[in-house]
C-alpha positions as CSV (number, residue, x, y, z in Angstrom):
1,M,-46.2,-135.8,29.0
2,K,-48.4,-133.4,30.4
3,N,-49.2,-133.8,34.5
4,L,-46.2,-136.2,35.0
5,T,-43.3,-135.5,37.2
6,V,-40.3,-137.7,37.2
7,M,-37.7,-136.7,40.1
8,N,-34.4,-135.7,39.4
9,H,-32.7,-135.7,42.9
10,P,-29.3,-137.2,43.5
11,L,-31.0,-138.8,46.9
12,I,-33.7,-140.5,44.9
13,S,-31.3,-141.6,42.2
14,H,-28.8,-142.8,44.8
15,K,-31.5,-144.9,46.8
16,L,-32.9,-146.2,43.6
17,A,-29.6,-147.7,42.6
18,I,-29.3,-149.6,45.8
19,L,-33.3,-150.3,45.5
20,R,-32.7,-152.0,42.0
21,H,-29.7,-154.1,43.0
22,K,-30.7,-157.9,43.0
23,D,-28.7,-158.6,46.1
24,T,-30.4,-155.8,48.2
25,D,-32.3,-157.8,51.0
26,G,-35.8,-157.5,52.2
27,K,-35.1,-155.2,55.2
28,A,-33.0,-152.8,53.0
29,F,-35.4,-152.8,50.3
30,R,-38.2,-151.9,52.8
31,E,-36.5,-149.1,54.1
32,L,-35.3,-147.8,50.9
33,V,-39.1,-148.0,49.5
34,S,-40.4,-145.9,52.5
35,E,-37.5,-143.5,52.0
36,I,-37.9,-143.0,48.4
37,A,-41.6,-142.5,49.2
38,M,-40.8,-139.8,51.8
39,L,-38.7,-138.2,49.2
40,I,-41.4,-138.1,46.5
41,C,-44.0,-137.0,48.9
42,Y,-42.1,-133.9,49.7
43,E,-42.5,-132.8,45.9
44,A,-46.1,-134.1,45.5
45,T,-47.2,-131.8,48.4
46,R,-45.4,-128.7,47.1
47,D,-48.9,-127.0,46.1
48,M,-50.6,-127.6,49.6
49,K,-52.0,-124.2,50.7
50,T,-50.9,-122.6,53.9
51,T,-52.6,-120.0,56.4
52,P,-50.8,-117.1,57.9
53,V,-50.2,-117.6,61.5
54,D,-48.3,-115.8,64.4
55,V,-46.2,-118.1,66.3
56,P,-44.8,-116.9,69.9
57,T,-40.9,-117.7,69.6
58,P,-38.6,-117.3,72.9
59,L,-37.7,-113.8,71.8
60,M,-41.0,-112.3,70.0
61,T,-44.0,-113.1,67.5
62,A,-43.0,-114.8,64.3
63,K,-45.1,-114.6,61.2
64,C,-45.5,-118.2,60.0
65,H,-47.6,-120.0,57.7
66,M,-48.9,-123.5,58.5
67,I,-51.0,-126.0,56.4
68,T,-54.4,-125.8,58.2
69,S,-57.2,-126.8,55.5
70,E,-55.7,-129.7,53.7
71,K,-56.8,-133.0,54.5
72,P,-54.8,-135.7,53.0
73,V,-55.8,-139.7,52.5
74,L,-53.2,-142.1,51.7
75,V,-54.7,-144.9,49.5
76,P,-51.9,-147.9,49.1
77,I,-52.9,-150.3,46.3
78,L,-52.6,-153.8,47.7
79,R,-50.2,-155.2,48.4
80,A,-47.1,-153.4,47.4
81,G,-48.4,-150.0,47.8
82,L,-48.3,-150.8,51.8
83,G,-44.4,-150.5,51.5
84,M,-44.8,-146.7,51.0
85,V,-47.4,-145.8,53.9
86,D,-44.9,-145.4,56.6
87,G,-42.6,-143.1,54.4
88,M,-45.8,-141.0,53.4
89,L,-46.7,-140.6,56.9
90,T,-43.4,-139.2,58.0
91,I,-44.2,-136.1,56.0
92,L,-48.1,-136.3,56.5
93,P,-48.5,-137.6,60.0
94,A,-52.3,-136.7,60.2
95,A,-53.2,-138.3,57.0
96,K,-56.1,-141.0,57.0
97,I,-55.3,-144.2,55.2
98,G,-57.5,-146.2,52.8
99,H,-57.0,-149.3,50.9
100,I,-57.8,-150.7,47.3
101,G,-57.1,-154.2,46.5
102,M,-57.0,-154.9,42.6
103,C,-56.1,-157.9,40.6
104,R,-56.2,-159.3,37.3
105,N,-59.3,-161.6,36.1
106,H,-57.4,-164.5,34.5
107,D,-59.8,-165.0,31.9
108,T,-60.6,-161.5,30.6
109,L,-57.2,-160.1,31.8
110,E,-58.8,-157.1,33.1
111,P,-58.4,-155.7,36.4
112,E,-60.9,-156.3,39.1
113,Q,-61.2,-154.8,42.7
114,Y,-61.2,-157.3,45.4
115,Y,-61.2,-154.8,48.1
116,C,-62.0,-151.5,49.1
117,N,-62.1,-149.3,52.2
118,L,-62.1,-145.6,52.1
119,P,-62.9,-142.8,54.3
120,S,-66.5,-141.6,54.1
121,D,-65.3,-137.9,53.6
122,I,-62.8,-138.8,50.7
123,S,-64.5,-136.3,48.3
124,E,-63.1,-133.5,50.5
125,R,-59.6,-134.9,50.8
126,T,-56.6,-134.7,48.6
127,V,-56.0,-138.4,47.7
128,F,-52.5,-140.0,47.3
129,V,-52.6,-143.1,45.5
130,L,-49.5,-145.2,46.3
131,D,-48.2,-148.0,44.2
132,P,-44.3,-148.7,43.7
133,M,-44.6,-149.9,40.2
134,L,-46.6,-148.4,37.2
135,A,-46.2,-150.9,34.5
136,T,-49.1,-151.3,32.3
137,G,-51.2,-148.8,34.1
138,G,-54.4,-151.0,34.1
139,S,-54.9,-151.7,37.6
140,L,-53.8,-148.3,38.6
141,A,-56.4,-146.6,36.1
142,A,-59.3,-148.8,37.2
143,A,-58.2,-147.8,41.0
144,I,-58.6,-143.9,40.2
145,T,-61.8,-144.7,38.5
146,L,-63.1,-146.4,41.7
147,L,-62.0,-143.5,43.5
148,K,-63.7,-141.1,41.6
149,E,-66.7,-143.2,41.7
150,K,-66.6,-143.0,45.4
151,G,-66.3,-139.1,45.3
152,A,-62.5,-138.3,45.2
153,K,-61.7,-135.2,43.1
154,N,-58.3,-134.3,43.7
155,I,-56.1,-137.3,43.2
156,K,-52.1,-137.5,42.8
157,V,-50.2,-140.7,42.1
158,L,-47.1,-141.6,43.7
159,C,-44.9,-144.5,42.2
160,I,-41.3,-145.0,42.5
161,V,-40.7,-147.0,39.0
162,G,-42.5,-146.5,36.1
163,A,-42.8,-147.2,32.3
164,E,-43.8,-144.7,29.5
165,V,-46.8,-147.1,28.3
166,G,-48.2,-147.2,31.8
167,C,-48.0,-143.5,32.6
168,K,-49.6,-143.1,29.0
169,K,-52.4,-145.3,29.9
170,V,-53.1,-143.7,33.2
171,L,-53.0,-139.8,32.0
172,D,-55.1,-141.0,28.7
173,T,-57.5,-142.4,31.3
174,H,-57.6,-139.6,33.8
175,P,-56.1,-136.5,32.4
176,D,-56.8,-134.8,35.3
177,V,-54.5,-136.8,37.7
178,N,-51.0,-135.9,38.6
179,I,-48.3,-138.5,38.5
180,Y,-45.2,-138.5,40.5
181,L,-42.5,-141.0,39.5
182,G,-38.9,-141.6,41.0
183,V,-38.0,-142.8,37.6
184,L,-39.0,-143.3,34.2
185,D,-37.9,-146.9,32.7
186,D,-37.5,-147.9,29.3
187,R,-40.1,-150.6,28.5
188,L,-42.0,-153.4,29.3
189,N,-41.1,-157.3,28.9
190,E,-43.5,-159.8,27.5
191,K,-44.8,-160.5,30.8
192,G,-45.6,-156.8,31.8
193,Y,-42.4,-156.4,34.2
194,I,-40.7,-153.1,33.8
195,L,-37.4,-152.8,32.2
196,P,-34.9,-152.6,33.8
197,G,-37.1,-152.2,36.8
198,L,-36.3,-153.8,40.2
199,G,-38.2,-157.1,39.9
200,D,-41.5,-157.7,41.8
201,A,-42.0,-155.1,44.4
202,G,-44.5,-157.0,46.5
203,D,-42.4,-160.1,46.5
204,R,-39.2,-158.2,47.6
205,L,-41.0,-156.1,50.1
206,F,-42.9,-159.2,51.8
207,G,-40.2,-161.9,51.1
208,T,-42.3,-164.0,49.0
209,E,-40.0,-164.4,46.2
């Protein structure tokens, strides 16, 4: 699937195995979500532009490269996306943080925005949308539409577990967006949960099961 990158790394695979386990407690679950987000972030930032700089070492001047022009913003989708923020900030400590809240209308079954707080200069920034689970893709596609309406141009989506139907929904709606996924799972059940998945990420993160 074009613009979809699925991680193939033993560290992510190992951590995902523990994350999925039904007996993994809340503390470990939160730590693993943060760590996996950090590892996915490493790949998602591969194309960041760098500038040559001269750095004085204790012995001589070294020709180095630094990220100088990139201005990232992290946008977790509430509430589960919050669990990925700390890991991302480990890699991108200077990033700004916005928030988008989406919920499903019980009558229309369509996603609706209930909260949005974004930096005023979002059009100048690389936007990293964070959501651990990409299931049907409806809420995520709606969130990206909202970001574009606010001026965002360069958008990357980072998820830990995704289903093919959700990835296709997002990329069909927004073919200019790149998705970085920890693992691609088989399917959804009748309630829209990813199988085999890991359950409700928000409940497991915040102890509200």
